[in-house]
C-alpha atoms as one frame of an Amber mdcrd trajectory, in Angstrom:
protein
 -37.245 271.422 239.788 -39.926 270.605 242.004 -40.586 266.933 242.831 -44.566
 267.546 242.534 -43.951 269.566 239.149 -44.505 268.304 235.782 -41.052 267.176
 233.933 -40.512 269.376 231.025 -37.750 269.282 228.122 -35.939 271.920 229.636
 -35.444 269.659 233.036 -34.371 266.987 230.589 -31.606 269.154 228.978 -30.557
 270.379 231.873 -30.230 266.782 233.446 -28.331 265.714 230.367 -26.431 268.586
 229.758 -27.409 269.167 225.894 -29.808 272.033 224.171 -33.395 271.727 224.336
 -32.979 271.402 220.333 -31.106 268.067 220.996 -33.555 266.368 223.298 -36.242
 267.531 220.335 -34.155 265.344 218.218 -34.245 262.874 220.371 -37.996 262.640
 221.154 -38.792 263.125 217.778 -36.244 260.912 215.694 -34.406 262.892 213.775
 -30.617 262.926 212.842 -27.762 264.984 213.886 -27.148 263.145 217.656 -24.384
 261.067 218.122 -25.224 257.580 219.513 -23.666 258.726 222.818 -25.793 261.603
 223.280 -28.690 259.762 222.270 -28.337 257.393 224.847 -27.553 259.570 227.893
 -30.970 261.582 226.708 -32.685 258.748 226.549 -31.541 257.447 230.042 -32.657
 260.719 231.399 -35.936 260.817 230.157 -36.411 257.109 231.525 -34.644 258.293
 234.843 -37.370 261.439 235.051 -40.621 259.770 233.807 -40.891 262.646 230.921
 -43.775 262.377 228.615 -43.757 264.664 225.724 -47.074 266.814 225.198 -49.226
 265.370 223.073 -50.702 268.194 222.210 -47.141 269.448 221.318 -46.181 266.399
 219.303 -49.390 266.528 217.098 -49.000 270.235 216.266 -45.424 269.265 215.291
 -46.318 265.652 213.497 -49.890 265.981 213.103 -50.317 262.840 214.246 -50.484
 261.754 217.991 -50.534 257.883 217.639 -53.609 257.658 220.211 -56.679 256.557
 219.403 -60.084 257.337 221.428 -62.804 255.353 222.317 -65.986 257.156 223.299
 -68.935 255.057 225.032 -71.701 256.377 227.109 -70.975 254.170 230.003 -68.822
 251.252 231.055 -71.397 248.355 231.155 -70.635 244.484 229.955 -70.904 245.188
 226.423 -68.752 248.065 226.184 -66.508 246.586 228.195 -66.165 243.027 226.167
 -65.683 245.584 222.805 -62.579 247.215 225.057 -60.790 243.496 225.615 -60.947
 243.161 221.783 -59.787 246.619 221.214 -56.979 246.267 223.458 -55.559 243.075
 221.909 -55.839 244.954 218.149 -53.964 247.786 219.310 -50.910 245.603 220.746
 -48.054 246.223 218.360 -49.907 248.826 216.552 -47.139 251.648 217.680 -50.643
 253.325 218.486 -52.204 253.771 222.540 -55.833 254.009 223.183 -57.637 256.190
 225.175 -60.920 255.433 226.660 -63.546 258.269 227.071 -66.682 257.324 229.393
 -69.602 259.473 230.085 -70.102 257.257 233.069 -73.430 257.441 231.947 -74.096
 260.871 232.654 -74.126 262.023 229.229 -76.709 265.464 230.221 -77.620 266.032
 226.511 -77.655 262.261 225.365 -78.573 263.797 221.507 -75.249 265.554 221.275
 -72.279 264.739 223.681 -70.755 262.401 221.212 -70.702 265.624 219.086 -68.978
 267.799 221.869 -66.476 265.243 222.630 -65.608 264.203 219.188 -65.170 267.606
 218.379 -62.574 268.123 221.317 -60.606 264.720 221.167 -59.978 265.120 217.368
 -56.981 266.868 215.542 -54.929 267.600 218.755 -55.499 264.814 221.019 -56.006
 261.460 218.816 -55.681 260.410 215.335 -59.271 258.723 214.676 -62.126 257.405
 216.765 -64.112 254.838 217.515 -67.898 255.147 218.394 -69.544 252.546 220.687
 -73.386 252.819 220.171 -73.924 256.284 219.142 -76.476 258.257 220.387 -77.019
 260.534 217.528 -76.033 260.206 213.365 -72.400 261.180 213.261 -70.183 261.957
 210.411 -66.542 262.200 210.862 -64.915 265.748 212.101 -62.523 266.508 209.061
 -59.236 265.010 208.664 -60.073 262.304 211.808 -61.321 258.753 210.660 -64.114
 257.528 212.705 -65.379 253.969 212.947 -69.219 253.582 214.477 -69.649 250.014
 216.267 -73.478 249.136 216.889 -74.550 252.807 214.614 -77.536 254.835 214.667
 -80.566 254.332 212.667 -79.802 257.769 211.314 -78.136 258.037 207.902 -74.718
 257.909 208.075 -71.581 257.544 205.827 -69.404 256.438 208.773 -68.013 252.916
 208.391 -69.563 250.521 210.642 -69.329 247.319 212.352 -71.989 245.145 213.685
 -73.550 241.856 214.012 -75.987 240.074 212.339 -78.782 241.199 214.745 -81.750
 240.330 212.323 -80.443 236.245 212.308 -79.564 236.270 216.244 -82.855 237.332
 217.213 -84.391 234.751 214.402 -82.803 232.081 216.207 -83.691 233.274 219.804
 -87.524 233.434 219.130 -87.273 230.005 216.865 -85.424 228.130 220.061 -88.753
 229.252 221.980 -90.869 228.237 219.469 -89.683 224.948 219.326 -90.051 224.090
 223.060 -93.858 224.698 222.365 -93.908 228.715 223.090 -96.636 230.788 221.716
 -96.869 233.883 223.943 -93.326 235.168 223.687 -92.632 238.590 225.397 -89.991
 240.716 223.650 -88.508 243.300 225.857 -87.551 246.080 222.369 -83.800 247.552
 222.917 -82.863 251.248 222.006 -85.108 252.235 219.413 -82.238 254.670 218.026
 -80.002 251.897 217.296 -80.164 249.863 214.377 -79.381 246.551 216.304 -82.849
 247.096 218.271 -84.747 247.635 215.278 -83.267 244.313 214.041 -83.887 242.237
 216.795 -87.598 243.286 216.723 -87.993 242.361 213.181 -86.048 239.145 213.747
 -88.549 238.257 216.467 -91.397 238.958 214.214 -90.311 237.377 211.286 -89.986
 234.440 213.422 -93.388 234.769 214.711 -94.701 235.308 211.253 -92.865 232.209
 209.760 -94.569 229.883 212.143 -97.814 231.064 211.615 -98.400 232.655 215.565
-100.054 235.901 215.349 -98.003 239.079 216.445 -99.656 240.043 219.594 -98.640
 243.739 220.416 -99.553 243.511 224.689 -96.337 241.352 224.230 -93.656 243.928
 223.349 -92.595 246.211 225.877 -89.816 248.718 226.053 -86.713 247.646 227.824
 -83.929 250.284 226.050 -81.329 247.699 227.147 -81.620 249.083 230.488 -82.144
 246.675 233.602 -83.889 249.083 235.636 -86.739 249.945 232.514 -86.595 246.109
 231.773 -87.183 245.027 235.433 -90.493 247.203 235.641 -91.269 245.964 231.928
 -91.140 242.725 232.874 -93.243 243.200 236.029 -95.902 244.412 234.004 -95.950
 241.673 231.592 -95.926 238.838 234.276 -98.710 240.764 236.473-101.029 240.779
 233.399-104.129 238.780 232.864-102.522 236.385 230.214 -98.731 236.559 231.124
 -96.194 235.341 228.540 -94.685 231.933 229.445 -91.399 233.106 227.376 -89.489
 236.139 227.246 -87.294 237.350 224.762 -85.228 240.038 226.012 -82.926 242.404
 223.627 -80.023 242.076 225.417 -78.640 240.266 228.427 -79.162 242.968 231.155
 -82.384 243.264 230.347 -83.206 239.663 230.325 -81.403 238.984 233.956 -83.132
 242.156 235.317 -86.207 239.482 233.565 -85.557 236.669 235.574 -84.961 238.645
 238.635 -88.638 240.517 238.406 -89.828 236.685 237.837 -88.202 235.543 240.973
 -89.803 238.597 242.867 -93.085 237.580 241.549 -92.576 234.108 243.199 -92.358
 232.748 239.330 -89.340 229.968 238.734 -86.594 230.365 235.683 -87.397 227.833
 233.336 -90.012 226.141 235.216 -92.677 228.926 235.139 -91.382 231.019 232.512
 -87.995 230.695 229.925 -86.354 233.606 229.591 -83.533 234.500 226.134 -81.550
 236.954 226.007 -78.845 238.779 223.725 -74.982 239.356 223.689 -73.538 236.398
 225.750 -71.394 238.699 228.372 -70.001 237.187 230.963 -72.551 237.845 233.005
 -74.834 235.783 231.288 -73.029 232.732 231.895 -72.710 233.568 235.665 -76.339
 234.233 236.640 -78.897 231.945 238.102 -79.797 229.890 236.281 -77.173 230.549
 233.087 -78.731 232.292 230.323 -79.433 231.065 226.933 -78.713 233.694 224.981
 -77.497 234.870 221.202 -74.103 234.942 221.097 -72.574 237.725 219.062 -68.565
 238.214 218.525 -68.461 241.598 220.723 -64.874 241.341 221.824 -64.135 240.595
 217.569 -66.170 244.003 217.092 -63.918 245.525 219.137 -60.658 244.327 217.042
 -62.314 244.787 213.599 -63.330 248.200 214.549 -59.275 249.505 215.896 -58.253
 247.572 212.642 -60.397 249.382 210.130 -59.481 252.441 211.783 -55.997 252.422
 212.026 -56.005 251.350 208.068 -58.073 254.436 207.319 -55.554 256.739 209.465
 -52.659 255.316 207.382 -54.406 255.925 204.490 -54.358 251.979 203.465 -57.120
 250.607 201.216 -60.082 248.909 203.057 -61.984 246.376 201.300 -64.883 246.708
 203.294 -66.017 249.307 205.209 -69.531 248.143 206.530 -69.031 244.643 208.362
 -71.371 242.548 210.251 -70.153 239.725 211.882 -72.494 236.324 212.797 -74.337
 235.789 215.219 -75.326 232.196 216.965 -77.530 230.697 219.655 -75.964 229.469
 223.198 -78.121 227.317 225.092 -77.891 227.092 228.831 -80.423 226.486 231.528
 -82.868 229.474 231.745 -85.560 228.003 228.903 -87.376 224.660 228.902 -90.001
 223.022 226.900 -93.417 224.274 227.672 -95.067 221.353 229.546
């Protein structure tokens, strides 16, 4: 056996002085192996660093005990969600594999379908889709849970936060500070969260008797570069807003940067509110007022629900909406 080659089940059998069938019994925890032989084979497996093929295991057992998480990119939202998923996986008997397209999805409307088909069945027992770009159904025999689901029709179990109420809280906060020209940087239009945040913004304005000005709404797409360009347009217009509510924290932080480049101070010249409460929101200058959604809990709940579905357990609720709340920091102030 070459030191650089992959250790095989035959290598383990040869080193332990037993048959391949015996090693297979040990790996798959089957009967018919004495305690002494069991200990000897396990010691050799540890010594050689042998890892059984997931594909081979799945063909034998119809289970891999692996859960996949598919994300378009590893940005602050998905990173926080993964922390919650990692908390949930501990002690469950499952392992977690994360697939990130690195933001380079090529076909943003189809990459999830392709990779879900590749992973399901032989590599993972189930999957969590984070902010899916298309409306998906599970691959037969492979449970799937969607976090921050797509707007299209789907029967997938979902985990989300109360985006509507969160957006209302953000807008009401700015209204209470005396602002009336409140701009909105919208999110990805294909996601339910973005649509609900826009609806919450509009409802809060209507409830306060503030006329809706369509020129104050710009595309942000949950993307910092797009949001920075849109914020620049808003802040250089003939009647610039006194406040901006951005549909996520990265867009809000980009807005603060755009204001600074134009010589405007936050919050003295412009109040800014975000949505998510990712760690970066507390670390930016000034610290960002934002809507907190329990991102880690969303990841934890998604994994817990998925494991229950994989095990065939009864799931009381397959569509969970978690509470949101306002976190007031230093990026907002009363209108003079």
